[in-house]
Structures are given as structure tokens and as C-alpha cells.
PDBQT receptor file of N, H, CA, C and O in Angstrom, charges set to zero:
ATOM      1  N   MET A   1     132.246 141.196 184.393  1.00  0.00    +0.000 N 
ATOM      2  CA  MET A   1     131.351 140.845 185.485  1.00  0.00    +0.000 C 
ATOM      3  C   MET A   1     132.195 140.498 186.707  1.00  0.00    +0.000 C 
ATOM      4  O   MET A   1     133.280 139.929 186.586  1.00  0.00    +0.000 OA
ATOM      5  N   LYS A   2     131.692 140.842 187.861  1.00  0.00    +0.000 N 
ATOM      6  H   LYS A   2     130.811 141.305 187.959  1.00  0.00    +0.000 HD
ATOM      7  CA  LYS A   2     132.401 140.557 189.098  1.00  0.00    +0.000 C 
ATOM      8  C   LYS A   2     132.366 139.055 189.373  1.00  0.00    +0.000 C 
ATOM      9  O   LYS A   2     131.373 138.393 189.071  1.00  0.00    +0.000 OA
ATOM     10  N   PRO A   3     133.434 138.520 189.940  1.00  0.00    +0.000 N 
ATOM     11  CA  PRO A   3     133.488 137.077 190.214  1.00  0.00    +0.000 C 
ATOM     12  C   PRO A   3     132.363 136.599 191.125  1.00  0.00    +0.000 C 
ATOM     13  O   PRO A   3     131.905 135.465 190.985  1.00  0.00    +0.000 OA
ATOM     14  N   ASN A   4     131.912 137.427 192.042  1.00  0.00    +0.000 N 
ATOM     15  H   ASN A   4     132.284 138.348 192.156  1.00  0.00    +0.000 HD
ATOM     16  CA  ASN A   4     130.860 137.027 192.966  1.00  0.00    +0.000 C 
ATOM     17  C   ASN A   4     129.541 136.744 192.242  1.00  0.00    +0.000 C 
ATOM     18  O   ASN A   4     128.741 135.937 192.712  1.00  0.00    +0.000 OA
ATOM     19  N   LYS A   5     129.316 137.385 191.133  1.00  0.00    +0.000 N 
ATOM     20  H   LYS A   5     129.966 138.041 190.751  1.00  0.00    +0.000 HD
ATOM     21  CA  LYS A   5     128.083 137.176 190.360  1.00  0.00    +0.000 C 
ATOM     22  C   LYS A   5     128.023 135.748 189.811  1.00  0.00    +0.000 C 
ATOM     23  O   LYS A   5     126.945 135.164 189.698  1.00  0.00    +0.000 OA
ATOM     24  N   TYR A   6     129.183 135.197 189.475  1.00  0.00    +0.000 N 
ATOM     25  H   TYR A   6     130.058 135.672 189.568  1.00  0.00    +0.000 HD
ATOM     26  CA  TYR A   6     129.219 133.864 188.912  1.00  0.00    +0.000 C 
ATOM     27  C   TYR A   6     128.837 132.800 189.943  1.00  0.00    +0.000 C 
ATOM     28  O   TYR A   6     128.273 131.768 189.581  1.00  0.00    +0.000 OA
ATOM     29  N   PHE A   7     129.134 133.036 191.202  1.00  0.00    +0.000 N 
ATOM     30  H   PHE A   7     129.593 133.875 191.496  1.00  0.00    +0.000 HD
ATOM     31  CA  PHE A   7     128.808 132.064 192.247  1.00  0.00    +0.000 C 
ATOM     32  C   PHE A   7     127.304 131.908 192.427  1.00  0.00    +0.000 C 
ATOM     33  O   PHE A   7     126.835 130.855 192.859  1.00  0.00    +0.000 OA
ATOM     34  N   ASP A   8     126.548 132.948 192.101  1.00  0.00    +0.000 N 
ATOM     35  H   ASP A   8     126.929 133.804 191.750  1.00  0.00    +0.000 HD
ATOM     36  CA  ASP A   8     125.101 132.905 192.246  1.00  0.00    +0.000 C 
ATOM     37  C   ASP A   8     124.396 132.201 191.095  1.00  0.00    +0.000 C 
ATOM     38  O   ASP A   8     123.203 131.910 191.189  1.00  0.00    +0.000 OA
ATOM     39  N   MET A   9     125.116 131.923 190.010  1.00  0.00    +0.000 N 
ATOM     40  H   MET A   9     126.085 132.159 189.934  1.00  0.00    +0.000 HD
ATOM     41  CA  MET A   9     124.524 131.293 188.835  1.00  0.00    +0.000 C 
ATOM     42  C   MET A   9     124.459 129.777 189.003  1.00  0.00    +0.000 C 
ATOM     43  O   MET A   9     125.250 129.181 189.734  1.00  0.00    +0.000 OA
ATOM     44  N   THR A  10     123.494 129.168 188.308  1.00  0.00    +0.000 N 
ATOM     45  H   THR A  10     122.852 129.653 187.714  1.00  0.00    +0.000 HD
ATOM     46  CA  THR A  10     123.402 127.714 188.286  1.00  0.00    +0.000 C 
ATOM     47  C   THR A  10     124.415 127.174 187.275  1.00  0.00    +0.000 C 
ATOM     48  O   THR A  10     125.018 127.934 186.519  1.00  0.00    +0.000 OA
ATOM     49  N   ASP A  11     124.589 125.866 187.274  1.00  0.00    +0.000 N 
ATOM     50  H   ASP A  11     124.099 125.248 187.889  1.00  0.00    +0.000 HD
ATOM     51  CA  ASP A  11     125.528 125.254 186.331  1.00  0.00    +0.000 C 
ATOM     52  C   ASP A  11     125.125 125.510 184.889  1.00  0.00    +0.000 C 
ATOM     53  O   ASP A  11     125.977 125.798 184.049  1.00  0.00    +0.000 OA
ATOM     54  N   ASP A  12     123.837 125.409 184.594  1.00  0.00    +0.000 N 
ATOM     55  H   ASP A  12     123.145 125.174 185.277  1.00  0.00    +0.000 HD
ATOM     56  CA  ASP A  12     123.366 125.651 183.222  1.00  0.00    +0.000 C 
ATOM     57  C   ASP A  12     123.609 127.096 182.804  1.00  0.00    +0.000 C 
ATOM     58  O   ASP A  12     123.983 127.363 181.662  1.00  0.00    +0.000 OA
ATOM     59  N   GLU A  13     123.400 128.013 183.718  1.00  0.00    +0.000 N 
ATOM     60  H   GLU A  13     123.096 127.797 184.645  1.00  0.00    +0.000 HD
ATOM     61  CA  GLU A  13     123.648 129.422 183.420  1.00  0.00    +0.000 C 
ATOM     62  C   GLU A  13     125.138 129.668 183.190  1.00  0.00    +0.000 C 
ATOM     63  O   GLU A  13     125.518 130.453 182.321  1.00  0.00    +0.000 OA
ATOM     64  N   LEU A  14     125.972 128.997 183.968  1.00  0.00    +0.000 N 
ATOM     65  H   LEU A  14     125.664 128.360 184.674  1.00  0.00    +0.000 HD
ATOM     66  CA  LEU A  14     127.415 129.146 183.801  1.00  0.00    +0.000 C 
ATOM     67  C   LEU A  14     127.879 128.598 182.459  1.00  0.00    +0.000 C 
ATOM     68  O   LEU A  14     128.730 129.195 181.800  1.00  0.00    +0.000 OA
ATOM     69  N   LEU A  15     127.322 127.466 182.056  1.00  0.00    +0.000 N 
ATOM     70  H   LEU A  15     126.630 126.981 182.591  1.00  0.00    +0.000 HD
ATOM     71  CA  LEU A  15     127.687 126.895 180.759  1.00  0.00    +0.000 C 
ATOM     72  C   LEU A  15     127.262 127.821 179.615  1.00  0.00    +0.000 C 
ATOM     73  O   LEU A  15     127.989 127.989 178.637  1.00  0.00    +0.000 OA
ATOM     74  N   ALA A  16     126.080 128.413 179.754  1.00  0.00    +0.000 N 
ATOM     75  H   ALA A  16     125.490 128.276 180.549  1.00  0.00    +0.000 HD
ATOM     76  CA  ALA A  16     125.607 129.356 178.740  1.00  0.00    +0.000 C 
ATOM     77  C   ALA A  16     126.492 130.604 178.728  1.00  0.00    +0.000 C 
ATOM     78  O   ALA A  16     126.801 131.139 177.663  1.00  0.00    +0.000 OA
ATOM     79  N   GLN A  17     126.894 131.062 179.902  1.00  0.00    +0.000 N 
ATOM     80  H   GLN A  17     126.643 130.628 180.767  1.00  0.00    +0.000 HD
ATOM     81  CA  GLN A  17     127.771 132.235 180.005  1.00  0.00    +0.000 C 
ATOM     82  C   GLN A  17     129.127 131.942 179.369  1.00  0.00    +0.000 C 
ATOM     83  O   GLN A  17     129.696 132.791 178.683  1.00  0.00    +0.000 OA
ATOM     84  N   GLU A  18     129.640 130.730 179.603  1.00  0.00    +0.000 N 
ATOM     85  H   GLU A  18     129.178 130.040 180.161  1.00  0.00    +0.000 HD
ATOM     86  CA  GLU A  18     130.926 130.345 179.015  1.00  0.00    +0.000 C 
ATOM     87  C   GLU A  18     130.840 130.356 177.493  1.00  0.00    +0.000 C 
ATOM     88  O   GLU A  18     131.742 130.854 176.818  1.00  0.00    +0.000 OA
ATOM     89  N   LYS A  19     129.770 129.816 176.963  1.00  0.00    +0.000 N 
ATOM     90  H   LYS A  19     129.037 129.412 177.511  1.00  0.00    +0.000 HD
ATOM     91  CA  LYS A  19     129.581 129.787 175.512  1.00  0.00    +0.000 C 
ATOM     92  C   LYS A  19     129.497 131.211 174.946  1.00  0.00    +0.000 C 
ATOM     93  O   LYS A  19     130.060 131.511 173.893  1.00  0.00    +0.000 OA
ATOM     94  N   GLU A  20     128.792 132.064 175.662  1.00  0.00    +0.000 N 
ATOM     95  H   GLU A  20     128.335 131.820 176.517  1.00  0.00    +0.000 HD
ATOM     96  CA  GLU A  20     128.649 133.455 175.228  1.00  0.00    +0.000 C 
ATOM     97  C   GLU A  20     129.994 134.194 175.267  1.00  0.00    +0.000 C 
ATOM     98  O   GLU A  20     130.318 134.963 174.362  1.00  0.00    +0.000 OA
ATOM     99  N   LEU A  21     130.761 133.952 176.317  1.00  0.00    +0.000 N 
ATOM    100  H   LEU A  21     130.499 133.328 177.053  1.00  0.00    +0.000 HD
ATOM    101  CA  LEU A  21     132.064 134.598 176.447  1.00  0.00    +0.000 C 
ATOM    102  C   LEU A  21     133.036 134.121 175.365  1.00  0.00    +0.000 C 
ATOM    103  O   LEU A  21     133.830 134.911 174.854  1.00  0.00    +0.000 OA
ATOM    104  N   LYS A  22     132.978 132.842 175.019  1.00  0.00    +0.000 N 
ATOM    105  H   LYS A  22     132.333 132.200 175.435  1.00  0.00    +0.000 HD
ATOM    106  CA  LYS A  22     133.848 132.329 173.959  1.00  0.00    +0.000 C 
ATOM    107  C   LYS A  22     133.499 132.950 172.616  1.00  0.00    +0.000 C 
ATOM    108  O   LYS A  22     134.388 133.256 171.820  1.00  0.00    +0.000 OA
ATOM    109  N   ALA A  23     132.204 133.138 172.360  1.00  0.00    +0.000 N 
ATOM    110  H   ALA A  23     131.482 132.890 173.006  1.00  0.00    +0.000 HD
ATOM    111  CA  ALA A  23     131.781 133.793 171.119  1.00  0.00    +0.000 C 
ATOM    112  C   ALA A  23     132.244 135.246 171.109  1.00  0.00    +0.000 C 
ATOM    113  O   ALA A  23     132.683 135.759 170.079  1.00  0.00    +0.000 OA
ATOM    114  N   GLU A  24     132.146 135.896 172.246  1.00  0.00    +0.000 N 
ATOM    115  H   GLU A  24     131.790 135.479 173.083  1.00  0.00    +0.000 HD
ATOM    116  CA  GLU A  24     132.604 137.279 172.361  1.00  0.00    +0.000 C 
ATOM    117  C   GLU A  24     134.105 137.379 172.131  1.00  0.00    +0.000 C 
ATOM    118  O   GLU A  24     134.573 138.295 171.454  1.00  0.00    +0.000 OA
ATOM    119  N   LEU A  25     134.863 136.438 172.693  1.00  0.00    +0.000 N 
ATOM    120  H   LEU A  25     134.484 135.694 173.243  1.00  0.00    +0.000 HD
ATOM    121  CA  LEU A  25     136.312 136.414 172.514  1.00  0.00    +0.000 C 
ATOM    122  C   LEU A  25     136.672 136.235 171.042  1.00  0.00    +0.000 C 
ATOM    123  O   LEU A  25     137.594 136.879 170.539  1.00  0.00    +0.000 OA
ATOM    124  N   PHE A  26     135.951 135.370 170.364  1.00  0.00    +0.000 N 
ATOM    125  H   PHE A  26     135.203 134.847 170.773  1.00  0.00    +0.000 HD
ATOM    126  CA  PHE A  26     136.180 135.168 168.934  1.00  0.00    +0.000 C 
ATOM    127  C   PHE A  26     135.980 136.472 168.167  1.00  0.00    +0.000 C 
ATOM    128  O   PHE A  26     136.795 136.842 167.321  1.00  0.00    +0.000 OA
ATOM    129  N   ASN A  27     134.881 137.161 168.476  1.00  0.00    +0.000 N 
ATOM    130  H   ASN A  27     134.219 136.860 169.163  1.00  0.00    +0.000 HD
ATOM    131  CA  ASN A  27     134.598 138.423 167.791  1.00  0.00    +0.000 C 
ATOM    132  C   ASN A  27     135.644 139.483 168.116  1.00  0.00    +0.000 C 
ATOM    133  O   ASN A  27     136.039 140.257 167.244  1.00  0.00    +0.000 OA
ATOM    134  N   LEU A  28     136.093 139.519 169.370  1.00  0.00    +0.000 N 
ATOM    135  H   LEU A  28     135.772 138.890 170.078  1.00  0.00    +0.000 HD
ATOM    136  CA  LEU A  28     137.117 140.494 169.752  1.00  0.00    +0.000 C 
ATOM    137  C   LEU A  28     138.435 140.219 169.031  1.00  0.00    +0.000 C 
ATOM    138  O   LEU A  28     139.105 141.149 168.582  1.00  0.00    +0.000 OA
ATOM    139  N   ARG A  29     138.798 138.967 168.922  1.00  0.00    +0.000 N 
ATOM    140  H   ARG A  29     138.253 138.212 169.287  1.00  0.00    +0.000 HD
ATOM    141  CA  ARG A  29     140.037 138.630 168.202  1.00  0.00    +0.000 C 
ATOM    142  C   ARG A  29     139.918 138.994 166.727  1.00  0.00    +0.000 C 
ATOM    143  O   ARG A  29     140.888 139.437 166.113  1.00  0.00    +0.000 OA
ATOM    144  N   PHE A  30     138.743 138.808 166.167  1.00  0.00    +0.000 N 
ATOM    145  H   PHE A  30     137.955 138.447 166.666  1.00  0.00    +0.000 HD
ATOM    146  CA  PHE A  30     138.519 139.172 164.770  1.00  0.00    +0.000 C 
ATOM    147  C   PHE A  30     138.650 140.689 164.603  1.00  0.00    +0.000 C 
ATOM    148  O   PHE A  30     139.277 141.162 163.656  1.00  0.00    +0.000 OA
ATOM    149  N   GLN A  31     138.059 141.441 165.523  1.00  0.00    +0.000 N 
ATOM    150  H   GLN A  31     137.549 141.057 166.292  1.00  0.00    +0.000 HD
ATOM    151  CA  GLN A  31     138.165 142.897 165.471  1.00  0.00    +0.000 C 
ATOM    152  C   GLN A  31     139.615 143.351 165.645  1.00  0.00    +0.000 C 
ATOM    153  O   GLN A  31     140.046 144.314 165.009  1.00  0.00    +0.000 OA
ATOM    154  N   MET A  32     140.363 142.665 166.497  1.00  0.00    +0.000 N 
ATOM    155  H   MET A  32     140.014 141.883 167.013  1.00  0.00    +0.000 HD
ATOM    156  CA  MET A  32     141.768 143.010 166.710  1.00  0.00    +0.000 C 
ATOM    157  C   MET A  32     142.567 142.796 165.430  1.00  0.00    +0.000 C 
ATOM    158  O   MET A  32     143.421 143.610 165.078  1.00  0.00    +0.000 OA
ATOM    159  N   ALA A  33     142.289 141.709 164.745  1.00  0.00    +0.000 N 
ATOM    160  H   ALA A  33     141.595 141.047 165.030  1.00  0.00    +0.000 HD
ATOM    161  CA  ALA A  33     143.024 141.394 163.529  1.00  0.00    +0.000 C 
ATOM    162  C   ALA A  33     142.726 142.400 162.419  1.00  0.00    +0.000 C 
ATOM    163  O   ALA A  33     143.591 142.700 161.596  1.00  0.00    +0.000 OA
ATOM    164  N   THR A  34     141.508 142.916 162.402  1.00  0.00    +0.000 N 
ATOM    165  H   THR A  34     140.806 142.673 163.070  1.00  0.00    +0.000 HD
ATOM    166  CA  THR A  34     141.137 143.871 161.350  1.00  0.00    +0.000 C 
ATOM    167  C   THR A  34     141.399 145.322 161.768  1.00  0.00    +0.000 C 
ATOM    168  O   THR A  34     141.174 146.246 160.986  1.00  0.00    +0.000 OA
ATOM    169  N   GLY A  35     141.874 145.521 163.002  1.00  0.00    +0.000 N 
ATOM    170  H   GLY A  35     142.057 144.771 163.637  1.00  0.00    +0.000 HD
ATOM    171  CA  GLY A  35     142.211 146.855 163.456  1.00  0.00    +0.000 C 
ATOM    172  C   GLY A  35     141.025 147.684 163.919  1.00  0.00    +0.000 C 
ATOM    173  O   GLY A  35     141.125 148.908 163.995  1.00  0.00    +0.000 OA
ATOM    174  N   GLN A  36     139.907 147.045 164.229  1.00  0.00    +0.000 N 
ATOM    175  H   GLN A  36     139.825 146.050 164.167  1.00  0.00    +0.000 HD
ATOM    176  CA  GLN A  36     138.710 147.779 164.640  1.00  0.00    +0.000 C 
ATOM    177  C   GLN A  36     138.556 147.855 166.155  1.00  0.00    +0.000 C 
ATOM    178  O   GLN A  36     137.681 148.565 166.652  1.00  0.00    +0.000 OA
ATOM    179  N   LEU A  37     139.387 147.139 166.885  1.00  0.00    +0.000 N 
ATOM    180  H   LEU A  37     140.098 146.562 166.481  1.00  0.00    +0.000 HD
ATOM    181  CA  LEU A  37     139.263 147.099 168.336  1.00  0.00    +0.000 C 
ATOM    182  C   LEU A  37     139.965 148.312 168.941  1.00  0.00    +0.000 C 
ATOM    183  O   LEU A  37     141.158 148.522 168.723  1.00  0.00    +0.000 OA
ATOM    184  N   SER A  38     139.213 149.109 169.703  1.00  0.00    +0.000 N 
ATOM    185  H   SER A  38     138.244 148.939 169.880  1.00  0.00    +0.000 HD
ATOM    186  CA  SER A  38     139.798 150.321 170.272  1.00  0.00    +0.000 C 
ATOM    187  C   SER A  38     140.488 150.052 171.612  1.00  0.00    +0.000 C 
ATOM    188  O   SER A  38     141.442 150.748 171.961  1.00  0.00    +0.000 OA
ATOM    189  N   ASN A  39     140.017 149.046 172.372  1.00  0.00    +0.000 N 
ATOM    190  H   ASN A  39     139.242 148.481 172.088  1.00  0.00    +0.000 HD
ATOM    191  CA  ASN A  39     140.596 148.758 173.676  1.00  0.00    +0.000 C 
ATOM    192  C   ASN A  39     140.983 147.281 173.744  1.00  0.00    +0.000 C 
ATOM    193  O   ASN A  39     140.124 146.436 173.994  1.00  0.00    +0.000 OA
ATOM    194  N   PRO A  40     142.245 146.958 173.528  1.00  0.00    +0.000 N 
ATOM    195  CA  PRO A  40     142.671 145.559 173.529  1.00  0.00    +0.000 C 
ATOM    196  C   PRO A  40     142.615 144.885 174.902  1.00  0.00    +0.000 C 
ATOM    197  O   PRO A  40     142.719 143.661 174.986  1.00  0.00    +0.000 OA
ATOM    198  N   LEU A  41     142.456 145.649 175.964  1.00  0.00    +0.000 N 
ATOM    199  H   LEU A  41     142.372 146.643 175.896  1.00  0.00    +0.000 HD
ATOM    200  CA  LEU A  41     142.368 145.055 177.301  1.00  0.00    +0.000 C 
ATOM    201  C   LEU A  41     141.068 144.282 177.497  1.00  0.00    +0.000 C 
ATOM    202  O   LEU A  41     140.956 143.483 178.426  1.00  0.00    +0.000 OA
ATOM    203  N   VAL A  42     140.101 144.510 176.640  1.00  0.00    +0.000 N 
ATOM    204  H   VAL A  42     140.192 145.159 175.884  1.00  0.00    +0.000 HD
ATOM    205  CA  VAL A  42     138.835 143.791 176.714  1.00  0.00    +0.000 C 
ATOM    206  C   VAL A  42     139.066 142.297 176.468  1.00  0.00    +0.000 C 
ATOM    207  O   VAL A  42     138.375 141.455 177.042  1.00  0.00    +0.000 OA
ATOM    208  N   ILE A  43     140.033 141.975 175.617  1.00  0.00    +0.000 N 
ATOM    209  H   ILE A  43     140.594 142.659 175.150  1.00  0.00    +0.000 HD
ATOM    210  CA  ILE A  43     140.355 140.580 175.328  1.00  0.00    +0.000 C 
ATOM    211  C   ILE A  43     140.848 139.895 176.601  1.00  0.00    +0.000 C 
ATOM    212  O   ILE A  43     140.449 138.769 176.898  1.00  0.00    +0.000 OA
ATOM    213  N   ARG A  44     141.709 140.571 177.345  1.00  0.00    +0.000 N 
ATOM    214  H   ARG A  44     142.033 141.485 177.103  1.00  0.00    +0.000 HD
ATOM    215  CA  ARG A  44     142.224 140.000 178.595  1.00  0.00    +0.000 C 
ATOM    216  C   ARG A  44     141.105 139.769 179.605  1.00  0.00    +0.000 C 
ATOM    217  O   ARG A  44     141.046 138.724 180.253  1.00  0.00    +0.000 OA
ATOM    218  N   ASP A  45     140.223 140.751 179.730  1.00  0.00    +0.000 N 
ATOM    219  H   ASP A  45     140.271 141.600 179.203  1.00  0.00    +0.000 HD
ATOM    220  CA  ASP A  45     139.110 140.623 180.671  1.00  0.00    +0.000 C 
ATOM    221  C   ASP A  45     138.192 139.468 180.298  1.00  0.00    +0.000 C 
ATOM    222  O   ASP A  45     137.717 138.742 181.171  1.00  0.00    +0.000 OA
ATOM    223  N   THR A  46     137.942 139.299 179.013  1.00  0.00    +0.000 N 
ATOM    224  H   THR A  46     138.327 139.889 178.304  1.00  0.00    +0.000 HD
ATOM    225  CA  THR A  46     137.083 138.216 178.552  1.00  0.00    +0.000 C 
ATOM    226  C   THR A  46     137.726 136.862 178.833  1.00  0.00    +0.000 C 
ATOM    227  O   THR A  46     137.047 135.936 179.277  1.00  0.00    +0.000 OA
ATOM    228  N   ARG A  47     139.025 136.741 178.580  1.00  0.00    +0.000 N 
ATOM    229  H   ARG A  47     139.576 137.493 178.219  1.00  0.00    +0.000 HD
ATOM    230  CA  ARG A  47     139.724 135.486 178.870  1.00  0.00    +0.000 C 
ATOM    231  C   ARG A  47     139.673 135.162 180.352  1.00  0.00    +0.000 C 
ATOM    232  O   ARG A  47     139.490 134.006 180.733  1.00  0.00    +0.000 OA
ATOM    233  N   ARG A  48     139.831 136.164 181.175  1.00  0.00    +0.000 N 
ATOM    234  H   ARG A  48     139.980 137.103 180.865  1.00  0.00    +0.000 HD
ATOM    235  CA  ARG A  48     139.801 135.948 182.621  1.00  0.00    +0.000 C 
ATOM    236  C   ARG A  48     138.398 135.547 183.091  1.00  0.00    +0.000 C 
ATOM    237  O   ARG A  48     138.255 134.720 183.991  1.00  0.00    +0.000 OA
ATOM    238  N   ASN A  49     137.378 136.127 182.486  1.00  0.00    +0.000 N 
ATOM    239  H   ASN A  49     137.494 136.799 181.754  1.00  0.00    +0.000 HD
ATOM    240  CA  ASN A  49     136.013 135.745 182.846  1.00  0.00    +0.000 C 
ATOM    241  C   ASN A  49     135.722 134.306 182.452  1.00  0.00    +0.000 C 
ATOM    242  O   ASN A  49     135.033 133.591 183.179  1.00  0.00    +0.000 OA
ATOM    243  N   ILE A  50     136.239 133.878 181.313  1.00  0.00    +0.000 N 
ATOM    244  H   ILE A  50     136.799 134.459 180.722  1.00  0.00    +0.000 HD
ATOM    245  CA  ILE A  50     136.084 132.474 180.902  1.00  0.00    +0.000 C 
ATOM    246  C   ILE A  50     136.759 131.571 181.936  1.00  0.00    +0.000 C 
ATOM    247  O   ILE A  50     136.202 130.546 182.327  1.00  0.00    +0.000 OA
ATOM    248  N   ALA A  51     137.944 131.952 182.370  1.00  0.00    +0.000 N 
ATOM    249  H   ALA A  51     138.396 132.785 182.052  1.00  0.00    +0.000 HD
ATOM    250  CA  ALA A  51     138.665 131.166 183.370  1.00  0.00    +0.000 C 
ATOM    251  C   ALA A  51     137.906 131.120 184.688  1.00  0.00    +0.000 C 
ATOM    252  O   ALA A  51     137.884 130.086 185.355  1.00  0.00    +0.000 OA
ATOM    253  N   ARG A  52     137.285 132.228 185.067  1.00  0.00    +0.000 N 
ATOM    254  H   ARG A  52     137.302 133.069 184.526  1.00  0.00    +0.000 HD
ATOM    255  CA  ARG A  52     136.504 132.245 186.305  1.00  0.00    +0.000 C 
ATOM    256  C   ARG A  52     135.336 131.263 186.225  1.00  0.00    +0.000 C 
ATOM    257  O   ARG A  52     135.078 130.508 187.162  1.00  0.00    +0.000 OA
ATOM    258  N   VAL A  53     134.640 131.286 185.097  1.00  0.00    +0.000 N 
ATOM    259  H   VAL A  53     134.850 131.899 184.336  1.00  0.00    +0.000 HD
ATOM    260  CA  VAL A  53     133.493 130.388 184.915  1.00  0.00    +0.000 C 
ATOM    261  C   VAL A  53     133.942 128.944 184.972  1.00  0.00    +0.000 C 
ATOM    262  O   VAL A  53     133.318 128.121 185.641  1.00  0.00    +0.000 OA
ATOM    263  N   LYS A  54     135.033 128.628 184.265  1.00  0.00    +0.000 N 
ATOM    264  H   LYS A  54     135.540 129.296 183.721  1.00  0.00    +0.000 HD
ATOM    265  CA  LYS A  54     135.536 127.252 184.256  1.00  0.00    +0.000 C 
ATOM    266  C   LYS A  54     135.982 126.811 185.650  1.00  0.00    +0.000 C 
ATOM    267  O   LYS A  54     135.777 125.660 186.035  1.00  0.00    +0.000 OA
ATOM    268  N   THR A  55     136.585 127.715 186.395  1.00  0.00    +0.000 N 
ATOM    269  H   THR A  55     136.752 128.650 186.082  1.00  0.00    +0.000 HD
ATOM    270  CA  THR A  55     137.040 127.400 187.740  1.00  0.00    +0.000 C 
ATOM    271  C   THR A  55     135.864 127.066 188.650  1.00  0.00    +0.000 C 
ATOM    272  O   THR A  55     135.909 126.090 189.399  1.00  0.00    +0.000 OA
ATOM    273  N   ILE A  56     134.827 127.868 188.585  1.00  0.00    +0.000 N 
ATOM    274  H   ILE A  56     134.790 128.661 187.976  1.00  0.00    +0.000 HD
ATOM    275  CA  ILE A  56     133.655 127.629 189.433  1.00  0.00    +0.000 C 
ATOM    276  C   ILE A  56     132.990 126.308 189.059  1.00  0.00    +0.000 C 
ATOM    277  O   ILE A  56     132.583 125.551 189.940  1.00  0.00    +0.000 OA
ATOM    278  N   LEU A  57     132.876 126.024 187.761  1.00  0.00    +0.000 N 
ATOM    279  H   LEU A  57     133.206 126.639 187.046  1.00  0.00    +0.000 HD
ATOM    280  CA  LEU A  57     132.281 124.756 187.330  1.00  0.00    +0.000 C 
ATOM    281  C   LEU A  57     133.111 123.570 187.832  1.00  0.00    +0.000 C 
ATOM    282  O   LEU A  57     132.555 122.565 188.273  1.00  0.00    +0.000 OA
ATOM    283  N   ARG A  58     134.426 123.687 187.764  1.00  0.00    +0.000 N 
ATOM    284  H   ARG A  58     134.877 124.504 187.405  1.00  0.00    +0.000 HD
ATOM    285  CA  ARG A  58     135.298 122.602 188.217  1.00  0.00    +0.000 C 
ATOM    286  C   ARG A  58     135.215 122.422 189.731  1.00  0.00    +0.000 C 
ATOM    287  O   ARG A  58     135.208 121.294 190.225  1.00  0.00    +0.000 OA
ATOM    288  N   GLN A  59     135.153 123.525 190.462  1.00  0.00    +0.000 N 
ATOM    289  H   GLN A  59     135.159 124.441 190.061  1.00  0.00    +0.000 HD
ATOM    290  CA  GLN A  59     135.020 123.429 191.917  1.00  0.00    +0.000 C 
ATOM    291  C   GLN A  59     133.739 122.710 192.293  1.00  0.00    +0.000 C 
ATOM    292  O   GLN A  59     133.728 121.882 193.204  1.00  0.00    +0.000 OA
ATOM    293  N   ARG A  60     132.670 123.024 191.598  1.00  0.00    +0.000 N 
ATOM    294  H   ARG A  60     132.679 123.697 190.858  1.00  0.00    +0.000 HD
ATOM    295  CA  ARG A  60     131.391 122.365 191.879  1.00  0.00    +0.000 C 
ATOM    296  C   ARG A  60     131.440 120.880 191.514  1.00  0.00    +0.000 C 
ATOM    297  O   ARG A  60     130.851 120.049 192.205  1.00  0.00    +0.000 OA
ATOM    298  N   GLN A  61     132.134 120.552 190.441  1.00  0.00    +0.000 N 
ATOM    299  H   GLN A  61     132.613 121.227 189.879  1.00  0.00    +0.000 HD
ATOM    300  CA  GLN A  61     132.262 119.159 190.035  1.00  0.00    +0.000 C 
ATOM    301  C   GLN A  61     133.039 118.361 191.087  1.00  0.00    +0.000 C 
ATOM    302  O   GLN A  61     132.651 117.242 191.422  1.00  0.00    +0.000 OA
ATOM    303  N   ILE A  62     134.102 118.913 191.596  1.00  0.00    +0.000 N 
ATOM    304  H   ILE A  62     134.417 119.822 191.324  1.00  0.00    +0.000 HD
ATOM    305  CA  ILE A  62     134.907 118.241 192.616  1.00  0.00    +0.000 C 
ATOM    306  C   ILE A  62     134.104 118.107 193.908  1.00  0.00    +0.000 C 
ATOM    307  O   ILE A  62     134.156 117.074 194.576  1.00  0.00    +0.000 OA
ATOM    308  N   LYS A  63     133.370 119.149 194.248  1.00  0.00    +0.000 N 
ATOM    309  H   LYS A  63     133.327 119.987 193.706  1.00  0.00    +0.000 HD
ATOM    310  CA  LYS A  63     132.553 119.112 195.455  1.00  0.00    +0.000 C 
ATOM    311  C   LYS A  63     131.471 118.025 195.365  1.00  0.00    +0.000 C 
ATOM    312  O   LYS A  63     131.155 117.383 196.366  1.00  0.00    +0.000 OA
ATOM    313  N   ALA A  64     130.914 117.824 194.185  1.00  0.00    +0.000 N 
ATOM    314  H   ALA A  64     131.171 118.347 193.372  1.00  0.00    +0.000 HD
ATOM    315  CA  ALA A  64     129.872 116.823 193.988  1.00  0.00    +0.000 C 
ATOM    316  C   ALA A  64     130.433 115.404 194.096  1.00  0.00    +0.000 C 
ATOM    317  O   ALA A  64     129.725 114.485 194.506  1.00  0.00    +0.000 OA
ATOM    318  N   GLN A  65     131.703 115.228 193.729  1.00  0.00    +0.000 N 
ATOM    319  H   GLN A  65     132.278 115.975 193.395  1.00  0.00    +0.000 HD
ATOM    320  CA  GLN A  65     132.336 113.912 193.784  1.00  0.00    +0.000 C 
ATOM    321  C   GLN A  65     132.685 113.512 195.215  1.00  0.00    +0.000 C 
ATOM    322  O   GLN A  65     132.714 112.329 195.554  1.00  0.00    +0.000 OA
ATOM    323  N   ALA A  66     132.943 114.495 196.026  1.00  0.00    +0.000 N 
ATOM    324  H   ALA A  66     132.919 115.456 195.750  1.00  0.00    +0.000 HD
ATOM    325  CA  ALA A  66     133.390 114.207 197.394  1.00  0.00    +0.000 C 
ATOM    326  C   ALA A  66     132.253 113.827 198.316  1.00  0.00    +0.000 C 
ATOM    327  O   ALA A  66     132.478 113.557 199.496  1.00  0.00    +0.000 OA
TER     328      ALA A  66
């Protein structure tokens, strides 16, 4: 997903997206271990999307404190 899409989401939607991405990452790692994953770059993209979500949530948290 493009980073700009995450900015349009609410905090609850972002938390749900983070949970979904973590579950997806778990499944991708499992597929990698069993040799069923055809494109290992998907793992990198998923990790980066998790980082994007966490970054946006943290930015909003800091903004709310200020």
C-alpha cells in the first residue's frame, strides 16, 4: 500500500492494519521456512508497511502531546 493511504486512515484503522500486517508477516515467514514462498521481497515490503503504520501512529501521538 502506498504511504499516502495510511495518512487518510484513523488511529483505529491503523491499529487494525498493523495487526493484519503482523499476521501476514508471520504467515510469510512460515511460508519462507517451508519453501513455499515464491517472492521473498514480499517480506521486506510487509516489514516496511508495518514501520510506516507505526511511524504515523507515533507522529500522531507526539502531535497530540504538544
